[in-house]
N, C-alpha and C positions, 0 to 999 in steps of 0.2 A: 558394616554396622546392621543390626537387625532392623527390620522394618519399624518395630515399636518406637525406636529412638528417632524416626523421622517426623518432624513437626508438620502440623497441618499446613502451615505456611512456611516457607523456607526463604529467609532472607539472608542475603550475604552481608557480611560486615563491610563498612565504609572502604576500608583498605583492601577488601577482596573484589571491589567493583573494577572491571576492565579498564585499563588506561590507553588501550590501543583498539582501533576498529580493525576488522579482518576482511581482507579483499579476496573474496573466493575466486575471482578470475586467475589469481596467481596459480592456483592449483588445477585449474581446467586444462586438461590437454588440447581439446577444441575451444579456442577463445571465442568470445561473442564476435560476430563481425563488427567492423567499424561503421560510424556514423558516416553517411555520403551527403556530399554537397548535392542540393537539388539541381543546381545548374550544370556544374562540370561532371558530376557522377564519381567525382575523386573522393578518396577519404577527407574528412574534414580536418583542417589543421588546427593547432592550438590558437593561432593567431585570428583564424575565423571564428571559432567559437567564443574567443574572448570578446566579440562583439555583442553577444547575448548574454554570456554566463561571466561569473566572477573568476578571476585568472587561477586563484588556488582551487577552485571547484573544477576547473578546465583540467588541471594537472592530475586531480584524482579520478576524473573521467576517462582520461586517456591511458592511465597506467594499468595495464594488465599483468605485470610481473611483480610489484611490491605487495607482499603478503599482508604486512601490518603497517598501519599508519597511526603516529602518536596523536591522541587526542589532546588539543591545546588545554592548558591549565585553566583558562576562563570557561571553555566549555564544559570541563569536568566539574567546576565550581558550580555552574549552572545545573547539570545533571542531578548534583547532591540533593537539590530541592525535592525531587521526586524520585530518585534511583539510589540503590538498586531496587527494582521492581519485584514483587514478591512471586515465587512459583508456589501455586496452590494445588494441594491434593483435593480433587472433588469428591469427597468421600459420600456426601449426601447424593449427588448424582449417581455415583455407583451403586448406592443402596436402592435408590429408586428404580434404576435399569436391572437391579439383581444380576449384575455381571461380574464374573472373576477378574476383568480387566481392571487395571490401576489406571485412573484417568488424572492427568496433571495439566494445568493451563498456567501460562505465563501471562499474568494480568498487567497491561499496559494502560489501563484507564484511570490511573490514580493520580492525575494531575488535571487542572483546570481546563486544559483543552480536551480532555476526555479520551485521547488516544495516544497512539504511538508516535504519531507524526511529529511531535515535539523534539524528538531525538534528532531528526534532521533539519527541522526548522532553525533550532538555535545555532547549529553548525554553519547553515548557509547563510543566516544573518550576520553571524560572527565573522565570516569571511568577506561579506560585502562591506562591513563595518571597517575592517582592516584596510580594505581597498580605498577607504576614503569616499563611498558613494553616499549619495543623499538618500536613496531609497531602492525598493525592489518592486517588482510586479509579479503577480502569480495568477494562477486558476485555482478553483476549489469545486469540487463535485458536491458531496454530501455536507462538507463544510469543516471536516476535522482538520485538513490542512491548512485552509485559510485561518481557521482559529488558533491553531498552533503557531503559525507563523506571525499573526498579530501579537501574539504574546511575546514571542522572541524579539519582534522588531520595537515592541514597546519598551522591552528591557535595555536594548541597545540604543534607543533614541534615532531608530531610522523609519522613514515613511514608507507606507505600505498601499499599493493599489491591487485590490482583489477582483478579478471576474469570477463570479459564481454562476454555475450552471443554473439556467433560468427556472427549472422545475424544482430545484432544491432551494433556490432563493425565495420561491412562493410556499414551498411546503415547511420550510425550517426557519421562519422569521426570527426565532430567539438564537438560533446558531449565527445568523447574520448580525444580530445586535450584539453579540459578544465580541464579534470582531470589531464592530464599530465603537465599543466600549473601549478596546485596547487601541483604538486610533486608526485603524484601517478605513479606507473608502472601499465600499462593496457596491459593484455594479452587475446586475443581472445579464447574463450572456446567452445567446448573441444580443449585442447591443447596437444603436446607431452611434456610439462614441468613436468607432474606429471604422476604417475603410473595409477592414476584412468582415467586421460584424455586418456592416450594411449589405455587403455582398451575400452572406450567409442567409440573412434575413429575406433578400431578395429570391435567393434560390430555394430556400426552405420556409414559405410563409407559415406563420403561426408556430414554429417549432419551439419545443421545450428546451433545447440546447443539449450540449453533450461537452465532456472535456475537452475533446478535440477542438470545438469552437472556442471555448474559453482559453485554451491555450495559444489559439491564433491571436486573441486580442491582447492577451498580456504579453506576448513576444512583440507585437506591434507598438505597443506603448512603451516597451523597454527600450527598443532600438532607436526609436524616434524622440526619446526624452533624455535630455542631457543628466548625466549623474545617476542613472538608473541601469539596473541589470535584471534579468528574468531568473527566477528560481521556480523549481519544480518539485513536488512532493512525492513522487513515485517514479517508475520506468528506468530512470537514469542510474548508471552504474555509480554514481557518486552517493546517490540516495541510498542503494541497497548497503554501500559501505558504511554510512552512518547508522543504519539501522541494524547492523550486525550486533550493536551493543545488546539487543534482545536476545539473540541466539547465544553470544558469548555468556551473558548472565545466567540463561537457563541452563547451559551446560556445566558452569562453574557451581551452580547450585546442585545439579543432580550428580554431578561427580564428587561433591562434598559429602554425600549420604550413600554413594555407591549404587546410584540408580541410572540404568540405561533404558532409554525409550526403544521401543521396536517400530513403532509408527509416530511420524511427525507430520501433524496437518495445519495447513494455514489457509485463509481465505485469499483468493486471486484476483486482484483488479488490474493494477499496473505493476504490482509486484514488490512493493516496499516493505510489507509486514511479513509476507512469505519468505522473500529473500533474506530478511534480516533474521527471522526465526530459524531459519535451517542453514544459515551460512556456516557455523562451525561444524556441524554433523555433516553436511555434505562434503565439507573439506575433508573430514576423516574418510568419508566414502571414496572421494576422488583419489586421496593417497593410498586407498588399499588398508587404512587401518581399523575400520570397523564398517558395518552394513546396517542401513536403515531403510525403512519403507516411507517414502514421501508422498503426500497426497495434497494437491492444490485443488480447493473447492471454489468454484465460480458460479455466478447466476446463469440460470439458462436463458435469460432474456438478453445477455451480453457474453455469449459463450466462446470466447477468445481461444483458449486453449482447445476446447473440444471440437469445435467447429470452424476455427480459423484456418487461415492458411499461413505457411512460413515464407515470408517474402520480405523484399524490402518495400518500406511503405513510409508515407508522411505520418509524422506524430500528431500532426493537427489538421483540423479540417479545412483551413485556409490555405494549406499547403506552402506555407513559408518557412517552415522548421526543417531541419536536416531529415534525410531519410535513414530509418533504422530497420534492420533486419529482425524481424520479430514475428511471432504469431499475431495475425491481424484480421479484423473484420472488415478492413477498408477505412480510411480515414473519413469517409463520407456517411459511415454507419451511424444512425442515429438511436440510442436506446429508446424503448417506449415510455411514454409518460407515466405510465402504471408501474415503471420499475421504482420501487420505493427507497432503496440504499444508494451507497456509492457504487464501487466497482463498475464504473460506468466507460472505462476507457476503451476505445476499439483495438488497442494493441496491448502487448505485454512486454515486459522488461526483456531487452536481448540477452541478458545473462541468463535468466530463467528460461527464456525461449531456447537458447542452445541446450540448456540441461535437459529440458523436457524433449527436444528432438533426439538427444543422445539416449534417451530411453531411462534416464536417471530419476524421473518423477512420474507419478501417476495423476491424472486430471479427472475431475467429475464436474458436472453441471447440475444444479439443484434448482427447482422453482422457488418463489419467494414465499409462497403459503407454507412450504415445507420448512424453510428456514425461520420462519416466525413460530411455527410450532416448536421447533427446537429451542428457539430463544425462550419461549414461554416456560418450557419445561426446564431449561436451565435457571431461569429466574425463580421458579417455584423451588427449586432444589438448593441453589447455592447462593440466593440472595442478591444477586447482581443482575440489573437489566441490561443485556449487551446491545450493543450496536448492531443493527442489520448486517453489516459487512462481517462482523466477527461470528455472528450466527452461522455463516456458511461453515466455518470450521467447527463449531459447537455440532452442526448437523453431522458432518463428517465423523467426529468423534463418537457421537452417539451410534451412528451406523457401525463403526468398527467395535464398538463395546458390545452391540448386540450380536454381532458375528462370534465374538468371544463367548457370549452366553450361550449360543447354539453349539459350539464346538468343545466349551470347556477349557479353551486356552486362556493363560493368565498373562496376556500381553499388556504391556506398558505404553500407554498412549500418551502424547505431548501435543497439545494444540495451543495456538495462540488467541488469546482473548485481547484483540487489539484494542478495543475500546467500549465505552458505555454507550446506551441508547437513550439517554434522558432527553436528547433534543429531537428524538424520533418519534414522538407520541402520536403524531399525526398518522404515521404508518401503523403503529401499534393500534390506534383506534379503528382504522379500517379492517385490521385483521379481526381485532375483537368483535366489531359489528358484522362481520362475515361478508364485507365488502371487498375484501383483497381478491385480485385475480392473478393468474399466472399468465404471463404474455412471453410465448416461445416463438421467436422469428421464424419464419418459413424460409425454404431454401431460395424462394424468390426474393424475399427480403434480403438475405445474406447476399445474393447475386448482385444487388445494386451497389452494396458497398465493395465487393469484389472488383467490380467493373472499374472502380477508380484507382484501383492499385496500379502504380506505374510498371510498365513491362519492362 
């Protein structure tokens, strides 16, 4: 098809929406290392994991050979409230940049939770409901995951207990209130409600918290409360599986109009959005069917890929969860309170860590004033106020488009616009008032986190 026939926004028809999730691990020659029991140091068994997670999710977590999983009809029905999500050509941004590059973004913010997190939230809540549980516990950083899960649990009639990173709890009161409106209880973490929370408060007086802290508290409550299990919004293989709906839709839309991206860019925190976006594309690369340039963009204040170490580490600060082999800053690493957005996790998905270690992806770290400048430029061009997390990918896309301007290359760029920033106005206010700062941890700061990594 000629480019003139390509619409500004590409929507798939309802019957074209994927009906299966894609498991990229099935096509990986080097499989992600298994989760390890913190006591025995042996790979975690399904029986051990089922004490924390729902049984069906454990099956998905441990399966690295099945390429496709059917999406249950009830989840597909829920997806149809806001999916398929549009693939948008950023014509106005291209014009502002005066670049020959073609820029596309997959917009995942067109639902009440405001982000891609709902794709996995409804799946995890569904399997909890199918198991006959009363409720689930979780953590949330910037609040998108907690908001999405509160929506899913309300829809299915499940109780939800959320531990929200304290700095976000204080910076984003309206995000917190959306969760409460949907029926969730929300506790700032670390808290004195749990034994691990009390210990963290003792060890780190005055801490603003981290995802690692909140995970520890949520897991403790899940394993000590009858009828509850723990669910997680990123990092785990099961989450990347559910989020593959993003990339599958993006690829189907591009294939429909004969578009092939040269560069695919996603923000990187724990890995859910990035892993979901790149899944079918990197699957083609792994099978030798096509080649793409993948770029993970992370915050300089939490530089997991670019300055972390590849090792087995605890997923939580309280050191009660299984050990995962991943790029990590150490489970004791605490992001600076000045860090405005999410992407606060000390580690990275084991799947993405293996792909990065195999040289299949590039990673970049950027400061938050840079990403807010990119967010402002995008908002003024495209009319969407992006989440700070998503703005890391926007920054990466702008940088690549400007390179094309210098070289004259007409590359096609795809990035993930994982959510909107309308609950992040406190951070935007700081940026607009010139009060935002860039905190970059020193080598000594990072050494403290590395020191806690198990040998």
